[in-house]
N, C-alpha and C positions, 0 to 999 in steps of 0.2 A: 096527159090525162089528169083530170081532177081527182085527187084522192081524198074522199071524205072518210068518216070513221068506218062506215060500212065497207068501203073499198079496201081500207087497210086491214080490217078483220078478215075479209075474204082472201086478200093477198097473203096474210100470215098463215091462214089455214092451208092455202095452196102450197106454200113453202114448206110447211110442216108435214104435208102428206107425202107418202113414200112413192111419188110418181116415178122416180128413177129406178124403182125396184118393182117391176110389174107383178111378179109373183106375190110380193108382200101386199100390194094394193088389192089384188084379187082376193087374197086370203082374208083381208080385213072386211071387204065389202060383200063378197059373194060366197064365201065358204060356208058349208060345202055346196057345190053346184052339181054334184053327181054322187052316186052311192059311194060309200066309204068301204074299202076292203080291210078287214081285220084278219091278217094272215096268221094261222096257227100251224106251227111246224110239227104237229103231232096228229095222230089219227082222230077221225070223228068219233065221238062218243067216249073218249078217254077222259082221264082226270084233269087234263089241261083244257080240253075242248069244252067240257060242260060249263065251267065258270065263264069262259070266253063267250059262249053263246048267250048266257044269261046277261052278261054285261052288254053285249051287242044289242040284244033286244031292248034293254032299258035305254041305251044311248039312242036307238032309233026313235024312241018316243020323245026324246028331248031335241032332236035335230030335224031339219026339214028334209033330210035324205036318210035312207036306210043304211045301217051298218051291217055288212054281210060278212060272215065268217067264211074264210077260204082255207081249207086244209091243204097244206103243201108239205108233204113228208118226203124223207129221203136223206141219206147220209147223216144220220142223227138229226140235227135241226139245221144243217147247212143249207139245204135246198130252199127251205122257207125263208130263212134269214137272208140269204143271198137275193131272193126275189124282192124283198123289201128294201135292202140296201141299194138296189139298182132301180127301184121304182121312181116315178116322177116325184119331185119334191114339192108337191102342190097340196099336201095335207089330205089326200084321199087314200093313202095306204099306210097301215100301221102293222106292227108285229106284236103278237101276244105270245110272250115267251117265258121261260123259267130260268132256274139256276144253270141250265145248259148254256146260256149266254156267257156266264162267268167261267165256264170250263172249256168252252169250245176251242179257244186259242191254244191251250196247253195240250189238248187231246189230238187235234188235227194239225200236223206240222205245216201244211200249206192250206190256206183258205182263200177264196175269191173275194174276201172282204175283211175289214178289220172290225171286230165285234164292239169296239169302243168308238173309233173315229168315224165309222160309217153310219152311226146311229145317233139320234137325239133322244135321250130319255124323256118320257112323258109323265108316267105315273107308276107307282108301285101299288098293285091292287090288293095284295095280301100275302100272308105266309102260312105254310102248313107244316106243323112239327112232325117228327118221326118218333116211332115207338120201338124200343128194343124188346124183342121177344126171344124166348128160348123154348125148345121142345119141352113138353110137360114132364118128361122123365129125367131131364138133366137135374142133378142133385144140387140145385142152387135156388135161392128164393130172394136174392137181392143182387144188385149190380156189383157190389163189392165181392160177393161170393162168386159171381161169374168171373170177375177179374182174377181172383185167386185161383180158380180152376184153370183158366187159360194160362196163367203164369206157371202153374205147376207142370203142365205138359205142353211146351211150345210146339206148334205145328201139328198137334194131334186133332184139333177141331176145325170145323168148316163153318163159314158164314155165307149165307145167300144174299144176292143182290138182284136188282131188276135189270141188270145189264152193265157191261163195261163202261165206266165213265158216267153212269147215271147218278142222280143225286144221292141215292141210297148207298151206292158204292163209295162215293166221296165221303159221306157222313160216317160210314163204317170205318174207313181208313183214318179219318180224323179221330174217332174214338180209340182205335188201337194205338195211335200215336200218343194221345193225351193220357191214356190209361197206363202208360209206361212202356210203350214199344212192344205191344203184344204181338205174337206170331200166330196168326189164324189164317187158314187157307180160304181164298175167295172162290166162290162158285157162282158164276153169273147165269141168270135165267132171262127169258124174254118176258119180263113183267112179273109182278107179285103173284098173279093168279097161277103162273107156272111154278113159282118157287114154293108157294104155301104147302102143297101136298108133301113135298120133301121135308119141310120143317115139321109138319104134323106126324110124319112117320119116322122121323129121327135120322133121315139121310144126312141132313145138315143140322148143326147144333143150334144156330142162332140166326136172327135176321132183324135188321132195321127196316121198318116199312112206314109209309106215310100213315098217320094216325087213323084216318078214316077207313083205310083198308084193314088195318090191324085190329081196330076196336072190336068188331064182332067176335073174333077168335079169342081175344082176351076176356071179353065179357062172358062168353060161353064156357070159359075154363079149358079151352082146347090147347092153349099155349099159356106160358107164363109171361106176363108183361112185367118188365123190370124198371123202366125209366122212360121219361118223355124228354125230347131234345130241346124243347122251348125253354125260355128263361123262367117262365112261370108255369105252374100246373094248369091243366086244361079242365074246363067244366065237366066234360064227359067222363073224366077219370080223376076226380078230386083227390083220391088217395094215392095216386101214382106219383112218385117223386120225380123231380127233374134230374138230369144227369149230374148237375152241380150239387143238388141236395144229396144225391146218392154217392158222392165221393169223387167226381171227376171235375175239379175246379175249372171254370172257364169254358166248359163244353156247351156249345149251342149250335144247332144246325137246323135248317129249314129247306124245304123246297119253296120257291116263291114265284109269284106271277107278276109280270111287268109288261107295260106297254111302251114300245119304242117306235120312233118315226125315222124315216131316212134322214141322214145328216143334211142340213140345209133346208129342212122344212121351215116355213116362216114362223117366227117366234109367236106372233099372235095366235096362230092355229095351235101350236104346242100348248100355250098358256090356256086357251079356251078348252082344248081337249082334256087337259089336266083337271080343270075345274069341273067339267062334265063327269069325268070318271070318278072324282072325289064325291060328287053329288050322288052318283049311282051307288058307290060303295057305302054311303051313309044311309041308304034306304033300309028300313026295317025288314022289308020283304027279302031284299038281297042278302042282308046280313044273316037272316034266319036260314035261308036256303044254303048259303055257303058254310054256315055253322055245321050243317049236316055233313059237309065234306071236311070238317075240322079246320077250315080256313079262318085264320084270324085276319079279318078285313082291315084295310087301311083306307082312310078317307082324309088324311092330313098331309099327304106328300106333295111336294112341288117338283118341277123338273130338276131343280138343283139337288134336292135331297134324294131324288131317284137316281141321279147320276152318282152321287156319293155312295149310295147303297151298292150300285153295280160295281164301281171301282173297288170298294172295300171287299166285296165278295170275290172279285177276281184276285185281289191280293191275298185273300184267305185260302182260296182253293187251288190256285196254280202251283204253289209249293207242294201241297199234298199230292197233286196229280203227278208231278215230276218225281217226288220222293218214292211214290208207290209204283212208278213206272207204268202208269195207266196210258194205254194207247187205244185208238179206235179199232173196233173189230174189223 
C-alpha cells in the first residue's frame, strides 16, 4: 500500500486511538449515550439530597442526556454505595456521598465493597462546617468556659448527635479528644430535628450541628453558639470564632459532599465529569443557593485532589471511630 502523508497521519491516529479498549473508545466518542444516574444514599429532601438535585439539574443542561438522582437508602450508606460499586463501569452511574464514605469501613466490620479501591474519585463539591451550641441556661459564654465546665465534672453532661457514626458524632468525639480528653455522654438521635427539642429544654447540654441547621436557633437566641468548626469564620456569623480561635488548636471538621464513580470508569469520562462539576460549582446561582445551606462550594478540585481528600479524611476519622468504640446501630 502506498503511504502518503495523509495515509501516515491516518495510521498514526488509528494507532493512538484506544481501539483495544472498547469502553474507553465509547466513552470518548459517545458518552453519555443514556441518562446518567446520580445515586444518593440518603433520603429525598434531606441535606445531602438537595445539593445533589441542584447539581444534577445543572449538569443536565450541560450534557446531551439527563442526570437523574436516585435515592438508595439503607444500612447507613452501604446500600447506595454498593449499588454504585457494582454498577457498569461505563460512566453512566455516579455516587453523591458525604463524610460517611470516610467512616464506613471503620463502622461496619464487613462490607460488600471497599470504600477506596472500588471507587474512582471525581470531584469534591463542597464542605459544610458545624456549629457548637449549648442550652441557653448553661453558665458558659465561650468554648473555653464550656471546656472548663466539662473538665470540672467528668461524665455529668450529655451531648446530642444526629446518630451513631454520623458526621456530628465523629466531630464531637474529635472535639472531646482535642480539648483534653473530656468525658461527656453521647446521646444519639435520628437527625437534628429530633435532637433540637432536647437541647432547647436542657435534657442535653450541648450539640454540634451543621451550620445551616443551627443558624436560626443561634440567631434567635434560643441557644448559645460558641464556635464554628471551619478553618475560617463564616459570613453568616462573622462574630463567631472558629474552634482554633476559641482555644482548640488544630480542630477542623466538616461534613462534605463528593462525587465518586465505580472503579474502572474510563479516565476521559472521569476527567470530563470533573470539569463539568467544577463548572456547575462555579456558577453564581449555584453558589448563592448552596450558601443558604452554608456549603462552601469547591470548583477547583481534580480527581487526584479529590482522592487525596478522601484518603486524608479516612486517616483522620478511622482512629477516632476506633478509639471511641463507635459501631453501627
